[in-house]
RODO-2510 file (C-alpha; in nm, 4 decimals, decimal comma):
residues 384
     n   res          X          Y          Z
     1     i    13,6325    15,3138    11,6528
     2     n    13,7222    15,6146    11,4332
     3     d    14,0437    15,6311    11,2385
     4     n    14,2243    15,9541    11,1520
     5     g    14,0592    15,9582    10,8149
     6     g    13,7218    16,0003    10,9761
     7     l    13,6004    15,6530    10,9062
     8     t    13,4137    15,4552    11,1683
     9     s    13,4674    15,0851    11,2205
    10     n    13,2071    14,8302    11,2723
    11     t    13,0533    14,7885    11,6190
    12     v    13,1532    14,5030    11,8543
    13     t    13,0514    14,4092    12,2090
    14     i    13,3153    14,3850    12,4890
    15     t    13,2322    14,1597    12,7841
    16     v    13,3734    14,2622    13,1318
    17     t    13,3677    13,9958    13,3995
    18     v    13,3921    14,1219    13,7631
    19     t    13,5351    13,8440    13,9797
    20     n    13,3942    13,8150    14,3348
    21     i    13,6533    13,8830    14,6075
    22     n    13,5980    13,7926    14,9745
    23     d    13,5931    14,1285    15,1523
    24     q    13,7345    14,1741    15,5011
    25     p    13,4844    14,1745    15,7905
    26     s    13,4883    14,4741    16,0241
    27     f    13,3564    14,6156    16,3505
    28     t    13,3624    14,9492    16,5323
    29     t    13,6762    15,0455    16,7234
    30     i    13,6660    14,9201    17,0838
    31     p    13,7684    15,1950    17,3285
    32     d    14,0300    15,1345    17,5956
    33     q    13,8879    15,0299    17,9332
    34     e    13,9679    15,0978    18,2999
    35     v    13,8446    14,8733    18,5823
    36     l    13,9343    14,8089    18,9447
    37     e    14,1475    14,5253    19,0735
    38     s    13,9525    14,2144    19,1832
    39     s    13,6361    14,3559    19,0241
    40     g    13,5321    14,0228    18,8711
    41     q    13,3452    13,9848    18,5417
    42     h    13,2895    14,2613    18,2864
    43     t    13,1241    14,2781    17,9421
    44     i    13,1944    14,4980    17,6398
    45     s    12,9535    14,5399    17,3485
    46     i    13,1249    14,5107    17,0075
    47     t    12,9155    14,7153    16,7643
    48     g    12,9114    14,7825    16,3917
    49     v    12,9835    14,4208    16,3032
    50     s    12,9954    14,3697    15,9223
    51     k    13,0779    14,0510    15,7329
    52     g    13,1821    14,2603    15,4324
    53     p    12,9792    14,4241    15,1526
    54     n    12,7189    14,1904    15,0070
    55     e    12,8504    13,9066    15,2188
    56     s    12,5755    13,8727    15,4777
    57     a    12,5447    13,5026    15,4078
    58     q    12,8873    13,4336    15,5468
    59     e    12,9475    13,3193    15,9032
    60     l    13,1917    13,4827    16,1419
    61     t    13,4140    13,3075    16,3943
    62     w    13,5524    13,5169    16,6780
    63     f    13,8801    13,4917    16,8666
    64     a    14,0056    13,6948    17,1633
    65     s    14,3374    13,6876    17,3458
    66     s    14,4794    13,8470    17,6607
    67     g    14,8283    13,9875    17,6730
    68     n    14,8571    13,8884    18,0405
    69     t    14,6311    13,6117    18,1624
    70     s    14,7569    13,6526    18,5206
    71     i    14,5652    13,9830    18,5272
    72     i    14,2846    13,9203    18,2759
    73     a    14,1891    13,5690    18,1759
    74     t    14,1290    13,4904    17,8085
    75     p    13,8063    13,6723    17,7087
    76     v    13,5045    13,4969    17,5597
    77     i    13,3012    13,6401    17,2657
    78     t    12,9396    13,5554    17,1957
    79     y    12,7840    13,6377    16,8552
    80     s    12,4567    13,5538    16,6773
    81     n    12,4817    13,6798    16,3159
    82     g    12,3819    14,0354    16,3962
    83     t    12,5680    14,3627    16,4007
    84     t    12,6635    14,3299    16,7653
    85     a    12,8855    14,0853    16,9561
    86     t    12,9567    14,0656    17,3306
    87     l    13,3024    14,0266    17,4826
    88     t    13,3172    13,8976    17,8417
    89     y    13,6335    13,9036    18,0535
    90     n    13,7273    13,8305    18,4129
    91     v    13,9725    14,0310    18,6219
    92     v    14,1946    13,7927    18,8186
    93     a    14,1799    13,8717    19,1915
    94     n    14,4565    14,0722    19,3587
    95     n    14,6483    14,1654    19,0418
    96     s    14,6711    14,4942    18,8562
    97     g    14,8307    14,6463    18,5467
    98     v    14,7635    14,7314    18,1791
    99     v    14,6649    14,4385    17,9562
   100     t    14,6286    14,4380    17,5746
   101     i    14,3245    14,2505    17,4439
   102     t    14,3164    14,1470    17,0754
   103     v    13,9851    14,0643    16,9055
   104     t    13,9716    13,8904    16,5658
   105     a    13,6703    13,8185    16,3456
   106     v    13,7219    13,5528    16,0744
   107     d    13,4654    13,4830    15,7993
   108     n    13,4122    13,1426    15,6381
   109     g    13,5166    13,2785    15,2961
   110     s    13,4147    13,1749    14,9433
   111     n    13,5562    12,9836    14,6496
   112     a    13,7304    13,2996    14,5306
   113     e    14,0536    13,4170    14,6859
   114     p    14,0954    13,4931    14,9656
   115     n    13,8877    13,1985    15,0636
   116     r    13,8751    13,3309    15,4212
   117     n    13,9332    13,6803    15,5457
   118     s    13,9674    13,8353    15,8906
   119     y    13,9826    14,1594    16,0813
   120     s    14,1716    14,2203    16,4089
   121     q    14,1662    14,5047    16,6542
   122     s    14,3414    14,5600    16,9890
   123     f    14,2563    14,7722    17,2906
   124     t    14,3875    14,7987    17,6469
   125     i    14,2311    14,7358    17,9845
   126     n    14,3901    14,9197    18,2749
   127     v    14,3281    14,7217    18,5936
   128     v    14,3742    14,9782    18,8723
   129     e    14,5229    14,8573    19,2000
   130     v    14,2773    14,8646    19,4920
   131     n    14,3652    14,8574    19,8624
   132     n    14,2626    14,5084    19,9671
   133     q    14,1161    14,4396    20,3083
   134     p    14,3661    14,3120    20,5677
   135     t    14,3124    13,9643    20,7066
   136     l    14,2717    13,8285    21,0606
   137     n    14,1559    13,4823    21,1559
   138     a    13,8381    13,4453    21,3608
   139     i    13,8853    13,4590    21,7395
   140     s    13,7302    13,2141    21,9831
   141     f    13,8198    13,2269    22,3526
   142     g    13,6686    13,1704    22,6960
   143     p    13,4996    13,1468    22,9278
   144     i    13,7331    13,2460    23,2111
   145     a    13,6711    13,2605    23,5840
   146     e    13,6284    13,5735    23,7929
   147     d    13,9635    13,6962    23,9318
   148     a    14,1520    13,4967    23,6644
   149     p    14,5183    13,5928    23,6040
   150     l    14,6408    13,7573    23,2833
   151     q    14,5237    13,5669    22,9738
   152     n    14,7261    13,5650    22,6490
   153     v    14,4975    13,5002    22,3514
   154     p    14,6847    13,4193    22,0252
   155     l    14,5931    13,6180    21,7122
   156     s    14,6787    13,4611    21,3749
   157     g    14,6358    13,5106    21,0020
   158     i    14,7287    13,8802    21,0122
   159     t    14,8199    14,0185    20,6679
   160     a    14,7869    14,3467    20,4781
   161     g    14,5751    14,1697    20,2159
   162     a    14,6654    13,9685    19,9070
   163     g    14,9660    14,1099    19,7247
   164     e    15,0132    14,4011    19,9690
   165     s    15,2804    14,4940    20,2239
   166     q    15,1393    14,7936    20,4092
   167     v    15,2050    14,8935    20,7693
   168     l    14,9383    14,7470    20,9986
   169     t    14,8050    14,8637    21,3341
   170     t    14,5859    14,6652    21,5730
   171     t    14,3375    14,7913    21,8330
   172     v    14,0841    14,6320    22,0670
   173     t    13,7540    14,7662    22,2020
   174     t    13,4759    14,6291    22,4202
   175     n    13,1252    14,7231    22,5217
   176     k    13,2076    14,6407    22,8871
   177     p    13,5358    14,8178    22,9740
   178     e    13,4366    14,8135    23,3407
   179     l    13,5079    14,4379    23,3497
   180     f    13,8772    14,4622    23,2588
   181     d    14,2000    14,5670    23,4256
   182     v    14,4027    14,4792    23,1137
   183     l    14,2661    14,4678    22,7572
   184     d    14,5224    14,5364    22,4845
   185     v    14,6950    14,3886    22,1777
   186     q    15,0649    14,3173    22,1480
   187     y    15,1550    14,3304    21,7761
   188     q    15,4449    14,4365    21,5544
   189     s    15,3826    14,4937    21,1806
   190     p    15,4272    14,3005    20,9500
   191     q    15,4152    13,9864    21,1659
   192     s    15,1341    13,7412    21,0960
   193     t    15,0627    13,6778    21,4653
   194     g    14,9933    13,8867    21,7735
   195     t    14,8639    13,8512    22,1284
   196     l    14,5416    13,9794    22,2823
   197     r    14,5958    14,0316    22,6565
   198     i    14,3017    14,0061    22,8951
   199     r    14,2841    14,0346    23,2731
   200     p    13,9494    14,0914    23,4454
   201     k    13,9122    14,3339    23,7336
   202     p    13,8904    14,1812    24,0824
   203     n    13,5412    14,0456    24,1567
   204     a    13,4110    14,1452    23,8108
   205     f    13,2020    13,9032    23,6065
   206     g    12,9614    13,9057    23,3105
   207     t    12,9687    13,8772    22,9295
   208     a    13,1525    14,1302    22,7138
   209     s    13,1705    14,1762    22,3369
   210     i    13,5352    14,2204    22,2354
   211     s    13,6405    14,3483    21,8899
   212     v    13,9945    14,3305    21,7490
   213     k    14,0623    14,5556    21,4473
   214     v    14,3522    14,5332    21,2001
   215     q    14,3955    14,8451    20,9834
   216     d    14,6408    14,9230    20,7027
   217     d    14,7831    15,2639    20,6118
   218     g    14,6435    15,2416    20,2566
   219     p    14,7443    15,4133    19,9278
   220     n    14,6438    15,7659    19,8349
   221     t    14,4064    15,6579    19,5550
   222     p    14,1688    15,5071    19,4746
   223     a    13,9399    15,4614    19,7737
   224     p    13,9461    15,3000    20,0182
   225     n    14,2507    15,5033    20,1220
   226     s    14,2806    15,2731    20,4218
   227     n    14,1110    14,9443    20,4861
   228     s    14,0487    14,7265    20,7892
   229     i    13,9024    14,4038    20,9211
   230     t    13,7330    14,3560    21,2586
   231     r    13,6829    14,0262    21,4381
   232     t    13,4337    14,0207    21,7277
   233     f    13,3734    13,7520    21,9881
   234     n    13,1907    13,7253    22,3197
   235     l    13,3880    13,6529    22,6360
   236     t    13,2094    13,5294    22,9470
   237     i    13,3694    13,5866    23,2873
   238     t    13,1991    13,3393    23,5183
   239     s    13,1116    13,4377    23,8740
   240     v    13,3161    13,2772    24,1535
   241     n    13,2008    13,2867    24,5160
   242     d    13,4401    13,5085    24,7147
   243     l    13,4916    13,3964    25,0723
   244     p    13,4170    13,6395    25,3556
   245     v    13,7084    13,8340    25,5021
   246     f    13,7645    13,9282    25,8675
   247     t    13,8353    14,3004    25,8998
   248     s    13,8577    14,3085    26,2794
   249     t    14,1641    14,2318    26,4923
   250     p    14,1089    14,0082    26,7973
   251     v    14,1531    14,1426    27,1506
   252     e    14,4027    13,8966    27,2904
   253     e    14,4050    13,9778    27,6642
   254     a    14,1398    13,9547    27,9352
   255     i    14,1591    14,0333    28,3067
   256     v    13,9894    13,8322    28,5761
   257     g    13,6872    14,0167    28,7075
   258     l    13,6801    14,2710    28,4236
   259     l    13,4538    14,2679    28,1148
   260     y    13,6196    14,1354    27,8003
   261     e    13,4853    14,2509    27,4586
   262     y    13,5852    14,1700    27,1024
   263     f    13,3734    14,3320    26,8293
   264     i    13,3912    14,1018    26,5285
   265     s    13,3610    14,2530    26,1790
   266     v    13,3484    14,0562    25,8482
   267     t    13,2937    14,1726    25,4884
   268     d    13,1747    13,9851    25,1787
   269     v    13,2071    14,1359    24,8318
   270     e    12,8867    13,9680    24,7115
   271     g    12,6896    14,0979    25,0102
   272     d    12,5843    13,7433    25,1056
   273     a    12,4161    13,6677    25,4365
   274     l    12,6916    13,5643    25,6792
   275     t    12,6756    13,3242    25,9721
   276     i    12,9222    13,3859    26,2565
   277     t    12,9888    13,1169    26,5158
   278     t    13,2548    13,0374    26,7791
   279     p    13,3451    12,6666    26,7607
   280     s    13,6081    12,7105    27,0317
   281     k    13,5699    12,9431    27,3321
   282     p    13,5439    12,9278    27,7153
   283     t    13,1983    12,9031    27,8676
   284     w    13,2227    13,2471    28,0233
   285     l    13,2278    13,4082    27,6769
   286     t    12,9031    13,4820    27,4889
   287     l    12,8630    13,5555    27,1154
   288     t    12,5979    13,8167    27,0318
   289     h    12,5044    13,8863    26,6677
   290     q    12,4802    14,2544    26,5750
   291     g    12,3693    14,2516    26,2105
   292     n    12,5087    14,0869    25,8985
   293     g    12,8860    14,0519    25,9291
   294     n    12,9034    14,1882    26,2864
   295     a    12,9037    14,0228    26,6290
   296     r    13,0204    14,0823    26,9860
   297     l    13,2185    13,8269    27,1830
   298     s    13,2097    13,9253    27,5489
   299     g    13,2247    13,7984    27,9060
   300     t    13,3996    13,8356    28,2389
   301     p    13,6739    13,5884    28,3303
   302     p    13,6009    13,4240    28,6665
   303     v    13,8581    13,3851    28,9420
   304     d    13,9176    13,0256    28,8419
   305     a    13,9655    13,1070    28,4733
   306     a    14,2542    12,9449    28,2945
   307     i    14,5467    13,1622    28,2031
   308     g    14,4955    13,1054    27,8304
   309     y    14,2427    12,9872    27,5745
   310     t    14,2457    12,9129    27,2020
   311     i    13,9555    13,1062    27,0524
   312     t    13,8162    13,0189    26,7079
   313     v    13,5674    13,2433    26,5314
   314     q    13,4063    13,1022    26,2170
   315     v    13,2188    13,2838    25,9397
   316     k    13,0415    13,1234    25,6441
   317     d    12,8413    13,2451    25,3449
   318     p    12,5613    13,0323    25,1965
   319     t    12,7784    12,8421    24,9448
   320     g    13,1438    12,8780    25,0393
   321     a    13,3747    12,7001    25,2785
   322     p    13,4053    12,8238    25,6392
   323     v    13,6603    13,0951    25,7106
   324     l    13,8297    13,0738    26,0514
   325     q    13,9966    13,3331    26,2694
   326     t    14,1921    13,1666    26,5472
   327     y    14,3795    13,3487    26,8219
   328     e    14,5200    13,2918    27,1684
   329     l    14,3412    13,4725    27,4509
   330     s    14,5586    13,5341    27,7571
   331     v    14,3763    13,5783    28,0925
   332     n    14,5585    13,7812    28,3527
   333     t    14,4605    13,6028    28,6771
   334     r    14,4815    13,7521    29,0330
   335     p    14,7993    13,6652    29,2260
   336     i    14,7674    13,4541    29,5408
   337     v    14,9421    13,5264    29,8739
   338     n    14,9601    13,2351    30,1125
   339     a    14,9275    13,3043    30,4824
   340     f    15,2510    13,3058    30,6732
   341     g    15,3477    13,3889    31,0284
   342     v    15,6458    13,5295    31,2160
   343     t    15,7512    13,5167    31,5856
   344     t    15,9112    13,8041    31,7754
   345     n    15,9728    13,9055    32,1380
   346     e    15,7530    14,1533    32,3137
   347     d    15,8564    14,5120    32,2744
   348     t    16,1049    14,4087    32,0114
   349     p    16,0631    14,5566    31,6621
   350     y    16,0391    14,3073    31,3796
   351     n    16,1561    14,3870    31,0318
   352     f    15,9652    14,2363    30,7370
   353     t    16,1750    14,1764    30,4220
   354     p    16,0610    14,1230    30,0604
   355     a    16,1548    13,7602    30,0990
   356     h    15,8675    13,7094    30,3458
   357     f    15,6194    13,8043    30,0712
   358     t    15,7868    13,6559    29,7597
   359     t    15,7982    13,3222    29,9310
   360     a    15,4249    13,3386    29,9992
   361     f    15,3405    13,4968    29,6562
   362     n    15,2091    13,2917    29,3621
   363     d    15,0973    13,4147    29,0182
   364     a    14,9599    13,1750    28,7559
   365     n    15,0727    13,4082    28,4760
   366     s    15,4294    13,4074    28,6203
   367     d    15,4135    13,7831    28,6609
   368     p    15,6660    13,9144    28,9188
   369     l    15,5665    14,0740    29,2501
   370     q    15,5411    14,4483    29,1971
   371     k    15,3561    14,5976    29,4956
   372     i    15,2568    14,4987    29,8525
   373     k    14,9603    14,6532    30,0302
   374     i    14,9001    14,5843    30,4015
   375     i    14,5349    14,6398    30,4760
   376     a    14,5259    14,5604    30,8483
   377     v    14,7693    14,5515    31,1477
   378     p    14,7441    14,3932    31,4963
   379     a    14,5555    14,6015    31,7472
   380     t    14,8605    14,6203    31,9700
   381     g    15,1105    14,6689    31,6928
   382     e    15,2386    14,9619    31,4971
   383     l    15,3432    14,9716    31,1318
   384     r    15,6291    15,1940    31,0437
***
């Protein structure tokens, strides 16, 4: 040390002691994140991890917290004494919004103050809402019989998707439209139930794949702008044997001495071989087969034929019950005139009256006398 007189003091040694201070750990800034709703697990790499200058021997303990655990569950951090740590987080299904995540690294300190030190950093995760798929419970129905009436199949579990309230529409399609007279869905959004209506066409049978689709009207962004669910099931319409049907109308009158003919015609939608018989008929009638589903019932009523008969025609396919056509056949018989005589004086005209003939006239069908024909006169008489 020099004084102002120019003299220099003796020389001494000054000792400076630098006390060790526990420096703060650090890591690189974590950028804000953006993920989709219901996207599950994600990982973020935390880089630039430092325990503090000249403090590599220390150990770090990590903590992470979520500002909204209903959207993002509490994250988990894994670290193994390097310069990188890994943060893992899970996005809770069907929720969205912006969540602040705070990450803290704490060292195990030293004997010098601060005995422990830490570093915290926060960033945000924007969970973007996604249009969830609508819901519809699985459908199981059938089989039904051919020619069945209208069927009402309940639909249940219809929603716009978890946490959503969109307008829903329902449609139905099939790979066999030719089997159905009615195939539609009765539904009003936002109800959770609906009705699938099914009625097969007459005489239609087979197996059809039926698909019911529920579709929402979706948001504008992000994709999918609209979403849907389709439930498919197989419906079997079992074949039922259709009975034959008479298409001909019976001829219900015959005349004694004249040929009677009734041409029988029967149809069967399956085209089965048909057997036509006549369990009830008079002996003068004969049944003649004229090809599948056709026959001729014919004959000539004799003079002694009854005035009426009950005729039964039967048709049967190979597996069904007999089908009967029964009708009353009226036979118009010939009237009968009984012989009668009259007495008159010679050369005296005799007048015949209708009463002479009506008294002698008889008709089994109770038809009235309409006409009289005299076919011969006495050789000595004269008809006027």
